[in-house]
Steps between C-alpha positions, in 0.01 A plus 500: 500500500623842427469730803698788342234731391771757446595308185162504360459887532866587496570836301856461366709792358394419142144533600562844638696609185230360276218683683670831491617451135137435388368785707766737370443405132121531530524835664765635249281400203189639665643854567696494174167437319326770714777761417486410120130537488482829681808623323549840692767713372691485826536127481818343361517421125493126589228452767607132567859610577377759743265237656804260534710760676234609747405141576868403562502773778144425619550117522815540697301692760196257471732209580674668780193614680317168438770280657561747775129471584450124469823380649566765763200726594240215493675270734645774714173693542183350354554148635566649833189716485699827500276663241552863570893501457454284201265752319721781590821325377345370178356848403834669591686241286267555204547874523869478511505270193271741318743784572785285374304413190414859420863602516640205308240548223577874481879440483520187286183488276320826450427809692135448443472226752130434466391514125196312557383763759263788436789745413885509459652424847857604587442560862377258766141609552247371748295337226806321356598379834160358597455323165847348510447381858171340400686335213768357722241387760315311224810314401584423876153392565497260184829336597409463864162331406703249305731436799210464729322261272817277469558499868136410556522213267829391642357495857184330375708219344714485821192449708345252261826287498497511892140395503571220249800389701292495820223320326736236376675462832163461666382247260819306537470511880140372481596222267740359753233465781447129457529371861850372575333248741369317196851444379632402850213252533573365166857445567421326836258269291773426256735427783246262660445324156880473459541338848229257401670427161171586337479480120302821512810703598641566150161604366438740794841653462451545118162678578650722753780587263264585223301715737795678635629559136179655403493731815868607444528539140159495320342766705721802410273611206181691572294226331544136466309231306195363674620151416820546701301649778278198515787259476652677782178465710490129407854446641404686813186287539700184455745612767213580741335162435822327626480714819135430568474138367138365464357780722508754208277476193564755222272526202632725220298548172621701190261592210566708206816576304793589732752535219644841423352653812701720721475571876702662774725222639426350841176683514281192501754306709449753775131398524608132515748558775243699691251219478755253654635738759157590643259219375711182519782566758258632757245218469509139615372207298403468136522817318373580142610789275321579170693695230343596166650676192262610242611705187231706324625717223780719644414433866600235755225413757702356801316355798646340798310366804626357829360453850538781763732445772330360816592804715345753264175311405301706741657833417344716232843604369647407173812693552589278802496194291660649181825627668770692345510275190185646349594844594810467297288367203270800527808734488638315194169520314469876572873566390508273201146507337256768400185522710285370216731199437423311818233440766576326821227376733578336843231365728408229743192278462403195703841481671663511159747773397443587132728698266382601158726684254412623160802629327615588154755261355 
C-alpha cells in the first residue's frame, strides 16, 4: 500500500516552471492582442514586444509575491490565526512591489507605464496604484487557491490512507480471533490418539494442517472463495467430532451453485466456532448442530442452529450466549460490506440459538 500521499500530489520544479510559462505566454498574447487592437499612438510600434517586456517585469513580481505568500506568510500567520498582521504585511508587500514595478517599467520599458489606463501615466497616481495592487492581489489569490486545493487533496489522501490502513489492520485482527483453546484442545486430542497408537492420528494431523494453512496463508485477501471457506469449515467440524465423539451430531446441507462465489475469509467459521464454544462445550450429553448453505442468485443464505447453554436458557439475553465471537463478526461485516450487501439476524427460540445471515457472494 502506498501511504505517501505527497507523491500523488507532489508539485515538482518542472510543474512550477510549466505553470508560470503557460500563464506568462497566455498573458503576453492577451495584452499584445489588446494593444494591437486598440493601437493608441503612445503604444510601441510592436505591441507584442511591449507586452513581452512588461510581462517579464510583472511576472517576476507575481512569482515573488505568490511564493512569499504561500510559503512564508500563510504558514507563519494564517495557519496560526494571526490574521491582522497577515493582512497588513501582504498589503504592504503588494504596495512595495507596485512601486518597484512602476520604477522598473519607467526606466527599462516606457515612460508611459500604464498604456491600458485612461490616460498617459508617467507618475505614480492613486488610480494606478489601486489598479496595480488589485492586479497583484488577483494573481496571489489565484496561486494561493491552487496551493490550498493541492494541500487539501494531499491531506484528504493522507487521511484516506490512514483510514484504509486502520481498516485493514482491524480486519486482520478480527480474522485472527479463532479461539486458541480450540487448537490447544485439538493438539491434546492428537496427543491422546498418538499415545493410543490410533490410526486416526495421521488423518487428524492432516486436517489440522490444512486448517492452519488456510488460516495463516489463505485469509490475507479481502475475499476468499466460498468453496475454500466451506472446506475449512468441514475440516474444523471433523476436528470437533474427534473431540466430542458420538455425543455430537452435525448436519450440514449445501444447495445451489457455490462455484465462483467470494466471501470474507473466516467469516462463516466464526459462527461455527461460536456454536461450539457456547452451544456444545457448555452442554452435557448429545448435542445437535444444523448448518445450511443456500445460494440464490448473488446471495448466500447461511443458517446455523445450536442449543442454548444450560446456564443461559432462562435468561432473555442473546448477547450473553453469543460472546465476543459474534461481536467480531458484526464488526467485520460492517467494515467489509456495504449495508445493503448483508443482513444478520440472531435470535433464540425454544432454547435454540439461531443465526441467519444473508450476504452477497
